[in-house]
N, C-alpha and C positions, 0 to 999 in steps of 0.2 A: 505240270508234266514237263520232264526234262527232254531236251532234244537228243537225238541219237549221238552217242559219243561224249556227252557232257557229264561231268562228274560233280559230286556234291561240293558245296562251298567249303564245308569244314574239312574235307579230305583232299580230293584230287585237284581241285582248282588251285588251292593254295600251293600244293606240291608242284603243279605245273608252272605256276608263276615263279616259285623259288628256283626251279631248275632252269627256267629261262634267264633269270637274273645271273645265276652262276655261269651259264654258258656265255652271256654277254661280258661278264667280268673276265672269264678266261680269254675271250677274244681280245678284250681291251688290253690285258696284260701281255698278249703276244705281239702287240703293235710296237714298232720302233718308237722310242721316246724322242720327241722333237722339242727342243728348248726354245722358249720365246726370247731368251737372252741373246744378245749379239755375240757372234764368234769373234774372239780377239786373236789376231795374228801373233805368232810366238816371237815377238821382237826380243832380241837379245839371245836367242837360242843359236848355238853353233850349228852350222849347216854346210853341206857340200852340194855341188851341182846335182849329184845323183839323188840326194834326199829332197832337194827343192823340186826336182822334176816329178816327184810323186804327189806333190800337193795339187789340190784343185785350184786352178787359177781364178775361179770365180769366188772362192772362199778365202784363199791366201794370196794376197797381192803384195808384192814387195821385191826387194833386192837382197843380194848377199854382199855385204861390205866387209872385207877382211875376214871372211869366214863366218860372219854373224848375220843372221836374218834381220832385216829392217823392214817393217811394214810400211807400205805406201798407200795413203788414202785415195779415194776417188777424186778425180779432178772436177772442176766446175764447168758449167756450160760455156762460159766465156773462154776458158782454157781450150776446150774442144773446138770452139768456133775459130779461134786463131790457128790452131793446128790444122783444121780442115782447109783453111785458105792456103797455108804453106804447102800442104801435101798436094793440093790441086796444082799449084805452080810447079812443084817438083815432078809430078807425074807428067805434066805437059812437056817439060824439058826431057824427061826420060823417053817419051814416045818419039821424039825427033832426034834422039841420040842413043841408038841401039847399044846394048851392052851394059845398061844400067838397071838396077833393081831398087825400087823404093818400098820401104816397109813402114808401118805405122802401128800405134797401139802397143807400145812397150815390147817390141820383139827382144827376146833374150840374147844378150851378147856376153860371151865369156871373156873377161878381160885379163884374168890371171888365175893361177892355180896354186893351191897350198900356201897360204890360205886362198880359198876361192873368192873371186869377185865376179858377181853377176849383176849386170845392169840392164835396164830396159829403156832406151831413149824414146822420147815421144815420137820421133821419126828418124829414119836412117836411110842412107844411100850407099850402096856398094856396087862393085862390078858384078855382073851377072854370074861369072864363073865362081864366085864365092858363096853363092846362095846355098844354105844348108838344106838338105832334102830329107833328113831323117825325122824321127819323133823323139820327144823328150829331150834329153841332153844333146843328142845328135841333131836336133832341130834348131838348136841355138847357134848363133854365129861364133866361130872361133876368132877371137881378136876383136878389135874395134871396127866399126864401120868407117868408110872413107869420110863420110859426113854424118855427124850426130847432131840432132836438133833437140833442144830442151826448152820447154816453155815454163817460166817460173810460175809455180802455183801459189795459192793464197798462203799456205803454210810453209813456204820455202823462202830462202834468202838467196840473193845473188851470190853471196860469198860461198854458200853451200853448193850452189850450182857450178861455181868456178872450180871448186874442189873436184866435183864429178867430171868436169871438162878435162882437168889435168889427168885423171885416170884414163879417159878416152885417148888422150894424146900419147901417154906412156905406152898404151897398148897398140898404137899404130894409126890412130885417126889422123887424117890430113887437116881436118877443120872441125870445130864445134861451134854451133850457133846457139847462144843462150838468149832467148827471147823474153824480154821483160815488158809485160803489158802496162805497167805504171812506173815511169813514163813509157810511151811506145818507142822502144829502141831495141837494138840487137847488138850483143857483144860477139864479135867474130874472133875466135881464138884459134891460133895456129902455133906451130913450133917457133915462128918468128915473132910472136907477141900477141897483144890484144888490141882490137880496134872497136870502138863504140860508135854505132851508126844511129842517127836519128831518123824520124819518119820520112823526112824529105831526101835522105841520102839513098844512093844506089848500093845494093848489096850484090856482090859477084861471087860466083862459085869457086874461083881460083883453081888450084890443083885438085881439090876434092870434087869439083863439079864444073869442068871446063865448059865455057860458053853460056853458063847461066848468069842472068842479071835481071833484077827488078828493083823497084823502089820499096823501101821498108814499109811504107804505108800500105802496100798491097797485102801485107800479112795481117793487118788490123782492119781491113775494109769491112 
């Protein structure tokens, strides 16, 4: 005896099963395709500020160098720990010296136009009146920060970082600190030249950060 609403095996049950499969297939086809392959940033593609501003920063992480997009990989934990120490000290200084703004995590800075150069220092300090307040391109800093801080990553060279430092200086930076974990030292670069400080030396803010001073070892604590 069939239950109410049940159909015969040879007829309705098979048709119902087939209809269910077709509905499931149509639903599956309507879903967005998600690839398991990693998304590769378009290194080498010519790009402007406006085009870069449309990219998802969680997917596309990089700089524009002479109008060309250059992918930047994720940093290591050690890199982040050193940067955290430095930002802590910079923020403490800014709290006791009103008028300064400290930013971290690759804030966009527009160093030149046509071809566009967009960099993102590990940390930066500017005067508060220069803080950009817009979104997208308008939210990036016009010109270089007063102080740009770069920590040398595993895949980077000091020579490459010095080239980046020169770009900051040409765009108006007063100082650039290139922090090298191995060995634990800091290259202080200004328009007047380059000074390399060891872990026992004292680093001072100079014109970029008046009144700031600490031992280099505090960056690596």
